C-alpha positions as CSV (number, residue, x, y, z in Angstrom):
1,M,45.1,11.4,-53.7
2,S,43.1,14.6,-54.4
3,N,39.4,14.4,-55.0
4,K,40.2,15.2,-58.7
5,E,42.5,12.3,-58.9
6,K,40.0,10.0,-57.3
7,A,37.3,11.0,-59.7
8,V,39.5,10.4,-62.7
9,A,40.6,7.0,-61.3
10,I,37.0,6.0,-60.9
11,L,36.2,6.9,-64.5
12,N,39.3,5.2,-65.8
13,A,38.2,2.0,-64.0
14,L,35.3,1.8,-66.5
15,A,37.9,1.0,-69.2
16,S,40.4,-1.0,-67.2
17,G,37.9,-3.1,-65.3
18,D,39.9,-2.6,-62.2
19,A,37.5,-2.4,-59.3
20,A,40.1,-1.1,-56.8
21,P,39.4,2.6,-57.3
22,L,35.7,2.0,-56.9
23,Q,36.3,0.0,-53.7
24,Q,38.7,2.7,-52.3
25,Y,37.0,5.9,-53.3
26,I,33.3,5.3,-53.2
27,S,31.5,5.3,-49.8
28,D,30.3,2.0,-48.5
29,E,27.4,3.6,-46.7
30,T,26.0,6.1,-49.2
31,Y,26.3,6.2,-52.9
32,I,23.4,8.1,-54.5
33,Q,23.1,7.4,-58.2
34,H,21.4,9.9,-60.6
35,N,22.2,8.0,-63.8
36,L,18.6,6.7,-64.3
37,S,19.9,3.7,-66.3
38,A,21.8,2.4,-63.3
39,P,20.6,1.0,-59.9
40,D,21.5,2.8,-56.7
41,G,24.4,2.0,-54.5
42,K,28.1,1.1,-54.7
43,A,27.5,-2.6,-55.2
44,A,25.5,-1.9,-58.4
45,F,28.4,0.3,-59.7
46,L,30.8,-2.6,-59.0
47,G,28.5,-5.0,-60.7
48,M,28.4,-2.9,-63.9
49,L,32.2,-3.2,-64.6
50,P,32.1,-6.7,-66.2
51,M,29.2,-5.6,-68.5
52,L,31.2,-2.8,-70.2
53,G,33.5,-5.3,-72.1
54,D,37.1,-5.3,-73.1
55,D,36.7,-2.6,-75.7
56,A,35.6,0.1,-73.2
57,K,37.6,3.3,-73.4
58,V,37.7,6.4,-71.3
59,N,39.6,9.7,-71.9
60,V,39.0,12.4,-69.3
61,V,39.6,15.7,-71.0
62,R,38.8,18.3,-68.4
63,V,38.4,18.2,-64.6
64,I,37.2,21.1,-62.4
65,E,36.8,21.1,-58.6
66,D,34.5,23.3,-56.5
67,G,34.3,22.5,-52.8
68,N,33.0,19.0,-52.4
69,F,32.2,18.7,-56.1
70,V,34.4,17.4,-59.0
71,A,33.1,17.6,-62.6
72,C,34.7,15.7,-65.5
73,H,34.3,16.2,-69.2
74,T,35.0,12.8,-70.8
75,E,35.2,10.9,-74.0
76,Y,33.8,7.4,-73.8
77,F,33.4,4.2,-75.7
78,L,30.9,2.1,-73.8
79,A,29.1,-0.4,-76.0
80,P,26.2,-1.1,-73.6
81,F,25.4,2.6,-73.5
82,G,25.5,3.3,-77.2
83,G,29.2,3.2,-78.1
84,A,31.1,6.5,-78.6
85,L,29.8,9.1,-76.2
86,V,30.6,12.6,-74.8
87,G,29.8,12.9,-71.2
88,F,29.9,15.1,-68.1
89,D,30.1,13.4,-64.7
90,V,29.8,15.2,-61.4
91,F,30.9,13.6,-58.1
92,R,30.1,14.8,-54.6
93,F,32.6,13.9,-52.0
94,E,32.3,13.6,-48.2
95,D,35.4,12.9,-46.1
96,G,37.3,12.0,-49.2
97,L,34.8,9.5,-50.5
98,V,32.2,9.8,-53.3
99,V,28.7,9.8,-52.0
100,E,26.7,11.1,-55.0
101,H,27.0,11.0,-58.8
102,W,25.3,12.8,-61.7
103,D,26.0,12.5,-65.4
104,N,24.8,13.4,-68.8
105,L,25.7,11.4,-72.0
106,Q,25.2,12.1,-75.7
107,P,26.5,10.3,-78.9
108,I,29.6,11.8,-80.4
109,V,29.0,13.6,-83.7
110,A,31.8,13.3,-86.3
111,E,30.9,16.3,-88.4
112,T,30.0,19.5,-86.6
113,A,28.7,22.9,-87.8
114,S,31.8,24.7,-86.4
115,G,34.3,22.1,-87.5
116,R,35.3,21.7,-83.8
117,S,35.0,18.4,-81.9
118,Q,32.9,18.0,-78.7
119,F,36.2,17.9,-76.8
120,D,38.9,20.1,-78.3
121,G,39.9,23.5,-77.0
122,P,41.9,24.7,-73.9
123,T,42.0,22.5,-70.8
124,E,44.2,24.5,-68.5
125,I,42.5,26.0,-65.5
126,T,43.5,29.7,-65.0
127,D,42.1,32.7,-63.2
128,L,41.5,30.9,-59.9
129,D,41.0,34.3,-58.2
130,K,38.0,34.9,-60.5
131,T,36.1,31.7,-59.7
132,D,33.4,33.4,-57.7
133,A,32.9,36.2,-60.3
134,N,32.8,33.7,-63.1
135,K,30.2,31.7,-61.3
136,V,28.1,34.8,-60.9
137,L,28.5,35.6,-64.6
138,A,27.4,32.0,-65.5
139,S,24.4,32.3,-63.2
140,G,23.4,35.5,-64.9
141,F,23.9,34.1,-68.3
142,L,21.6,31.2,-67.4
143,T,18.9,33.4,-66.0
144,D,19.0,36.2,-68.6
145,I,19.9,34.4,-71.8
146,L,19.1,30.6,-71.4
147,M,16.0,31.1,-69.4
148,G,15.0,34.2,-71.4
149,A,14.7,36.8,-68.6
150,A,16.7,39.5,-70.5
151,P,17.8,38.2,-73.9
152,E,18.9,41.7,-75.0
153,K,21.8,41.4,-72.6
154,I,23.5,38.6,-74.5
155,T,26.6,40.8,-75.3
156,D,27.0,41.3,-71.5
157,Y,27.8,37.6,-71.3
158,I,29.2,36.3,-74.6
159,S,32.1,37.9,-76.4
160,T,31.3,39.4,-79.8
161,E,34.9,38.8,-80.9
162,V,35.6,35.2,-79.9
163,Y,33.0,32.5,-79.2
164,H,34.1,29.0,-80.0
165,Q,31.2,26.6,-80.2
166,H,31.3,22.8,-79.6
167,N,27.6,22.1,-79.8
168,P,27.7,20.0,-83.0
169,A,24.7,21.8,-84.6
170,V,25.8,25.4,-84.0
171,G,28.6,27.3,-85.7
172,D,31.2,29.6,-84.1
173,G,30.3,33.1,-83.2
174,L,27.5,35.0,-81.5
175,G,25.7,35.4,-84.8
176,A,25.5,31.6,-85.4
177,L,24.1,31.1,-81.9
178,G,21.4,33.6,-82.4
179,A,20.5,32.2,-85.8
180,A,20.3,28.7,-84.4
181,L,18.0,29.7,-81.5
182,Q,15.8,31.7,-83.9
183,A,15.5,28.7,-86.3
184,M,14.5,26.4,-83.4
185,A,11.9,28.8,-82.2
186,E,10.4,29.3,-85.7
187,A,10.3,25.5,-86.2
188,G,8.3,25.2,-83.0
189,T,11.1,23.3,-81.2
190,P,12.6,26.0,-78.9
191,M,15.3,25.1,-76.4
192,V,13.7,25.9,-73.0
193,Y,15.6,26.0,-69.8
194,D,13.2,25.6,-66.8
195,K,15.4,25.1,-63.8
196,N,19.1,25.0,-62.8
197,H,20.2,22.4,-60.3
198,L,23.9,22.7,-60.0
199,I,26.8,25.2,-60.8
200,V,30.3,23.9,-60.5
201,G,33.1,26.3,-61.2
202,E,36.9,26.6,-61.0
203,G,38.8,29.5,-62.4
204,N,37.9,30.1,-66.1
205,F,35.6,27.0,-66.4
206,V,32.0,26.8,-65.1
207,L,29.6,23.8,-65.5
208,L,25.8,24.4,-65.4
209,A,23.5,21.4,-64.9
210,S,19.9,22.3,-65.8
211,E,16.6,20.8,-67.0
212,G,14.1,21.8,-69.6
213,Q,12.6,21.0,-72.9
214,F,14.2,20.4,-76.3
215,M,12.8,18.9,-79.5
216,G,9.6,18.1,-77.6
217,E,11.4,16.1,-74.9
218,H,12.1,16.6,-71.2
219,V,15.9,16.9,-71.1
220,A,18.9,17.6,-69.0
221,F,21.3,20.3,-70.2
222,F,24.9,20.2,-69.0
223,D,26.7,23.3,-70.3
224,L,30.4,23.9,-69.8
225,I,31.6,27.5,-70.5
226,R,35.1,29.0,-70.6
227,I,35.3,32.6,-69.5
228,A,38.1,35.1,-70.4
229,D,38.2,38.8,-69.4
230,G,34.7,38.7,-68.0
231,L,33.0,37.2,-71.0
232,I,32.1,33.7,-72.3
233,V,34.5,32.7,-75.1
234,E,33.8,29.0,-75.5
235,H,31.0,26.5,-74.9
236,W,30.7,22.7,-74.7
237,D,27.4,20.9,-73.9
238,V,25.6,17.6,-73.6
239,V,21.8,17.3,-73.9
240,Q,20.2,14.0,-72.8
241,A,16.5,13.0,-72.7
242,I,15.2,12.2,-69.2
243,P,13.4,8.9,-69.4
244,A,9.8,8.4,-68.3
245,R,9.4,7.6,-64.6
246,E,8.6,4.0,-65.2
247,E,11.9,3.4,-66.9
248,W,14.1,4.6,-64.0
249,Q,16.4,2.1,-62.4
250,N,16.7,4.1,-59.2
251,E,14.5,6.4,-57.2
252,N,16.8,9.4,-57.1
253,G,15.8,11.3,-60.2
254,K,18.1,12.9,-62.7
255,F,19.1,15.7,-60.3
């Protein structure tokens, strides 16, 4: 099986309760867990399966692979973690086995500003020859726009003609994004990106995993963008608060 197939099998096991994919595709020696609600190690992951219940559901919508990393965009129903969730999971492989895992989870919102769900939109990976260029574009977007180094360059990164938005609080189009960012700043709750930790890209899709501040909380931002003809045309995201240090169930940190 490919690393993509292994990652999907591991996530599907959360719904099926079948421990075999976890036994087969997760390293016995090293499994570094960055979900701060879960203990470290493979045994802890295996022990979590019975807790999820018979009503657990998993629908992996998008999968991208970049070297040893596989990132999944997934729809969940996991009662112990809050029910209906949108999530991004990133797995790092060594010698065909998962040795590290990061994720970000957020409740699903039924009614969104754009009318789009947190999952819909294209899923096909195209433009594989443009992967490196698209990762460079994504990195520049992060630095210049999200981190605020050169906000006037926004049209160098985001299409002025097509920009489909899946953040539930923001409408479609570049204008709606600008209005939302301005409103948050004026309300004293700006969205601040402080540091990027991971960029995973394949073809027209790039995932950025960053941390910063939002609504007065220390948060993790996972942003998935779709790029066409050298510009960002679609965006999905998950924002999750990073708990206080004393609440962590492992010593690895969010990133």
